[in-house]
C-alpha positions as CSV (number, residue, x, y, z in Angstrom):
1,M,-40.3,72.0,-175.4
2,S,-43.3,69.8,-176.2
3,P,-44.2,66.5,-174.4
4,H,-43.8,64.4,-177.7
5,R,-40.2,65.8,-178.1
6,A,-39.3,65.3,-174.3
7,Q,-40.7,61.6,-174.5
8,K,-38.6,61.2,-177.5
9,R,-35.4,62.4,-175.6
10,H,-36.0,60.6,-172.9
11,R,-36.2,57.4,-175.0
12,I,-33.2,58.4,-177.0
13,G,-31.6,58.9,-173.2
14,V,-32.8,55.6,-171.7
15,L,-31.3,53.7,-175.1
16,L,-28.1,55.3,-174.8
17,H,-27.9,54.6,-170.9
18,R,-28.7,50.8,-171.9
19,W,-26.1,50.5,-174.5
20,H,-23.5,52.5,-172.3
21,H,-23.9,49.7,-169.5
22,R,-23.7,47.0,-172.2
23,A,-20.5,48.5,-173.4
24,G,-18.9,49.2,-170.5
25,L,-19.5,45.3,-168.8
26,F,-18.1,44.3,-172.5
27,A,-15.2,46.3,-172.4
28,A,-13.9,46.5,-168.8
29,L,-11.9,43.2,-168.6
30,F,-10.4,44.1,-172.0
31,L,-9.7,47.3,-171.3
32,I,-7.7,46.0,-167.6
33,W,-6.1,43.8,-169.6
34,L,-5.1,46.1,-172.4
35,A,-4.1,48.7,-169.6
36,V,-2.0,46.0,-168.0
37,S,-0.1,44.3,-170.8
38,G,0.7,48.0,-172.0
39,L,2.4,48.9,-168.8
40,L,4.3,45.6,-168.9
41,L,5.7,46.3,-172.3
42,N,6.3,49.6,-171.7
43,E,8.5,48.8,-168.5
44,H,9.8,45.6,-169.8
45,A,13.4,46.6,-169.2
46,L,12.9,47.9,-165.7
47,L,10.9,44.7,-164.8
48,G,13.3,42.3,-166.3
49,L,11.0,40.7,-168.7
50,D,13.8,40.8,-171.9
51,S,15.6,37.7,-170.7
52,T,12.3,35.9,-170.0
53,R,11.5,33.2,-172.4
54,L,8.6,30.8,-172.7
55,D,8.4,27.1,-174.0
56,W,5.1,26.2,-173.5
57,P,4.1,23.4,-176.0
58,W,0.6,24.8,-176.7
59,L,2.0,27.9,-177.1
60,M,4.4,27.1,-179.4
61,R,1.5,24.8,-181.4
62,A,-0.3,28.6,-181.4
63,Y,2.7,30.1,-183.1
64,G,3.1,26.8,-185.4
65,L,6.4,26.5,-184.0
66,H,8.3,22.9,-183.9
67,G,11.2,21.4,-181.9
68,E,14.4,20.7,-184.1
69,Q,14.0,17.2,-185.1
70,T,17.8,16.7,-184.6
71,P,18.4,12.8,-184.9
72,A,20.2,11.5,-181.4
73,F,21.4,7.9,-180.3
74,S,19.9,6.6,-177.7
75,A,21.1,4.0,-174.9
76,G,18.9,3.3,-171.8
77,S,17.9,6.4,-170.5
78,H,20.9,8.5,-172.3
79,Y,21.0,10.0,-175.5
80,L,23.6,11.6,-177.7
81,L,23.5,14.1,-180.3
82,N,25.6,16.7,-182.3
83,N,24.2,20.4,-182.5
84,E,26.1,23.3,-183.7
85,G,29.8,21.9,-183.4
86,Q,28.7,20.1,-180.0
87,T,28.1,16.7,-178.8
88,L,25.4,16.4,-176.1
89,L,25.4,13.7,-174.0
90,D,21.7,14.3,-172.2
91,G,21.6,17.8,-172.9
92,K,25.1,18.3,-171.5
93,P,27.9,19.3,-174.0
94,L,31.0,16.6,-173.8
95,A,34.4,18.4,-173.4
96,L,35.8,16.5,-176.8
97,P,32.8,16.3,-179.3
98,I,32.3,13.2,-181.4
99,P,31.2,14.8,-184.7
100,E,31.0,11.3,-186.7
101,A,28.8,9.2,-184.3
102,L,27.4,6.4,-185.8
103,G,25.7,4.4,-182.7
104,M,25.8,4.2,-179.1
105,V,25.2,1.5,-176.5
106,E,25.7,0.9,-172.7
107,L,27.5,-2.0,-171.1
108,G,28.8,-2.3,-167.7
109,G,28.2,1.1,-166.8
110,L,29.8,2.9,-169.8
111,L,28.7,4.2,-173.0
112,Y,30.4,3.0,-176.3
113,V,30.1,5.3,-179.1
114,A,31.1,4.2,-182.8
115,T,32.5,6.5,-185.0
116,P,34.1,5.2,-188.4
117,M,37.7,4.8,-187.0
118,S,37.2,4.6,-183.3
119,L,35.1,3.5,-180.3
120,V,34.8,6.1,-177.7
121,L,34.1,5.1,-174.0
122,L,32.2,7.2,-172.0
123,K,31.2,7.2,-168.0
124,A,27.6,6.7,-168.4
125,D,27.0,9.1,-165.1
126,D,28.9,11.9,-166.1
127,G,30.0,11.7,-169.7
128,Q,33.8,11.8,-168.9
129,R,35.8,10.2,-171.8
130,I,37.6,6.8,-170.2
131,D,39.4,5.8,-173.5
132,E,39.1,5.8,-177.7
133,L,39.8,2.6,-178.9
134,R,41.0,2.4,-182.6
135,A,42.3,-0.4,-184.5
136,P,44.1,-2.2,-182.9
137,P,42.5,-3.5,-180.8
138,L,39.4,-2.9,-182.9
139,P,39.5,-6.0,-185.4
140,A,38.7,-3.4,-188.5
141,T,38.1,-0.4,-189.8
142,P,36.1,2.0,-191.2
143,L,33.2,0.9,-188.8
144,R,29.4,0.9,-189.8
145,R,27.3,0.4,-187.3
146,L,27.4,-0.8,-183.5
147,A,24.9,-2.9,-181.4
148,L,24.3,-4.7,-178.2
149,H,23.5,-8.3,-178.7
150,D,23.5,-11.1,-175.6
151,N,25.3,-8.5,-173.3
152,A,28.0,-8.2,-175.8
153,L,29.3,-5.3,-177.9
154,L,28.7,-6.0,-181.9
155,L,30.3,-4.1,-184.6
156,E,30.0,-4.1,-188.0
157,A,33.2,-3.4,-190.2
158,D,34.4,-5.7,-193.1
159,Q,32.4,-8.3,-191.1
160,L,30.5,-8.7,-188.1
161,Y,32.5,-9.0,-184.9
162,A,31.5,-9.3,-181.0
163,S,33.3,-8.5,-177.8
164,A,32.6,-8.7,-174.3
165,D,34.8,-5.8,-172.9
166,G,35.9,-3.9,-176.2
167,E,39.2,-5.5,-176.0
168,S,39.2,-8.9,-177.4
169,W,37.1,-9.3,-180.7
170,Q,35.6,-12.3,-182.3
171,A,34.3,-13.0,-185.8
172,V,30.5,-14.1,-185.5
173,N,27.9,-14.9,-187.9
174,L,24.4,-13.3,-187.2
175,T,21.3,-12.7,-189.5
176,S,20.2,-10.2,-187.6
177,A,20.7,-7.5,-184.7
178,N,19.6,-4.5,-183.0
179,W,21.6,-1.7,-184.4
180,S,22.0,1.4,-183.0
181,Q,20.1,4.1,-185.2
182,A,19.6,8.1,-184.6
183,Q,15.7,8.8,-183.5
184,P,13.9,11.9,-183.0
185,L,14.1,13.2,-179.7
186,S,11.0,13.2,-177.4
187,E,10.1,16.9,-176.5
188,A,11.2,16.6,-172.6
189,Q,14.5,15.5,-174.2
190,Q,14.3,18.6,-176.5
191,A,14.0,21.0,-173.8
192,A,17.0,19.4,-172.0
193,A,19.1,20.0,-174.6
194,G,18.1,23.5,-175.5
195,L,16.2,22.1,-178.7
196,R,12.8,22.9,-178.0
197,P,11.5,26.3,-179.3
198,S,10.8,29.1,-177.1
199,L,9.5,33.2,-177.4
200,P,10.6,36.0,-175.8
201,L,7.9,37.0,-173.3
202,T,7.8,40.5,-174.7
203,R,6.9,39.2,-178.0
204,V,3.9,37.1,-176.3
205,L,2.8,40.1,-174.5
206,A,2.9,41.9,-177.5
207,D,0.5,39.7,-179.6
208,L,-1.9,39.4,-176.6
209,H,-2.1,43.0,-176.6
210,S,-3.0,43.5,-179.9
211,G,-5.0,40.1,-180.4
212,Q,-2.4,38.8,-183.1
213,L,-1.8,35.8,-180.9
214,F,-5.4,34.3,-181.6
215,G,-5.0,35.4,-185.3
216,T,-8.0,37.3,-187.3
217,A,-10.5,36.3,-184.5
218,G,-8.4,38.0,-181.7
219,K,-7.8,41.2,-183.8
220,R,-11.7,41.4,-184.3
221,V,-12.1,40.8,-180.5
222,I,-9.7,44.1,-180.0
223,D,-11.4,46.2,-182.7
224,L,-14.9,45.5,-180.9
225,V,-13.2,46.7,-177.6
226,A,-11.9,49.5,-179.3
227,L,-15.7,50.2,-180.8
228,A,-16.9,49.6,-177.1
229,A,-14.5,52.0,-175.9
230,I,-15.5,55.0,-178.2
231,L,-19.2,54.1,-177.6
232,L,-18.7,54.8,-173.8
233,A,-17.0,57.9,-174.5
234,V,-19.7,59.1,-176.8
235,T,-22.7,57.9,-174.5
236,G,-20.8,59.4,-171.4
237,L,-20.0,62.8,-173.1
238,W,-23.7,62.7,-174.1
239,A,-25.1,62.1,-170.7
240,T,-22.6,65.0,-169.3
241,L,-24.0,67.5,-171.5
242,R,-27.6,66.5,-171.3
243,R,-27.2,66.8,-167.3
244,R,-25.7,70.1,-167.7
245,H,-28.3,71.4,-170.2
246,H,-31.3,70.3,-167.9
247,R,-29.4,71.8,-164.5
248,P,-31.3,74.5,-163.4
249,H,-29.2,77.7,-163.6
């Protein structure tokens, strides 16, 4: 072999060695992750990953998922909402649903929930139903709104009525009141009520494995890892064949 040709082959060998080293550094961590995530996906049933769900807010935002904006009535630290045929108080279902709730207030350790035809009394600490008041003793029906005003219950029916105990009612004249209204839940309340979105762990692993979780940029990184792996294989094979070719016989 001529010196010029030998020098040229040497330069090619040095160049391929450098690229082999660079490709190895770039791909090493990603290949480890691809191997680990692939193993987890293949053995998801054995590892019990099927039943695991993730509801991290940043992850839900990455998928464009948002909690159900189910309106809820709040009273103090308590909230009440209807979801899929159940009435939830602080995230726990009541034994008897209140499907037509139109307001809730707290007074004297009790929660008063108004419906068009009744006033339901619940224990604030555990949601146990104490009573359901109808007319009488309610002054009139249908009820339209419920509020707490000057430490007394305030009902709107054919006119405004106030009561300190829910039994004795008097007609009152008021120009304004802080009426109980349904409002969207906070993220913490959505989680407690089981309304915050979640995804199975296997879905997230699969999207991380393929790069889909990070959109087009993630898929391009995985493509680069695949190209780096091909480069590693080609340069490694070339180096092996070259050593064998130059090995003394």
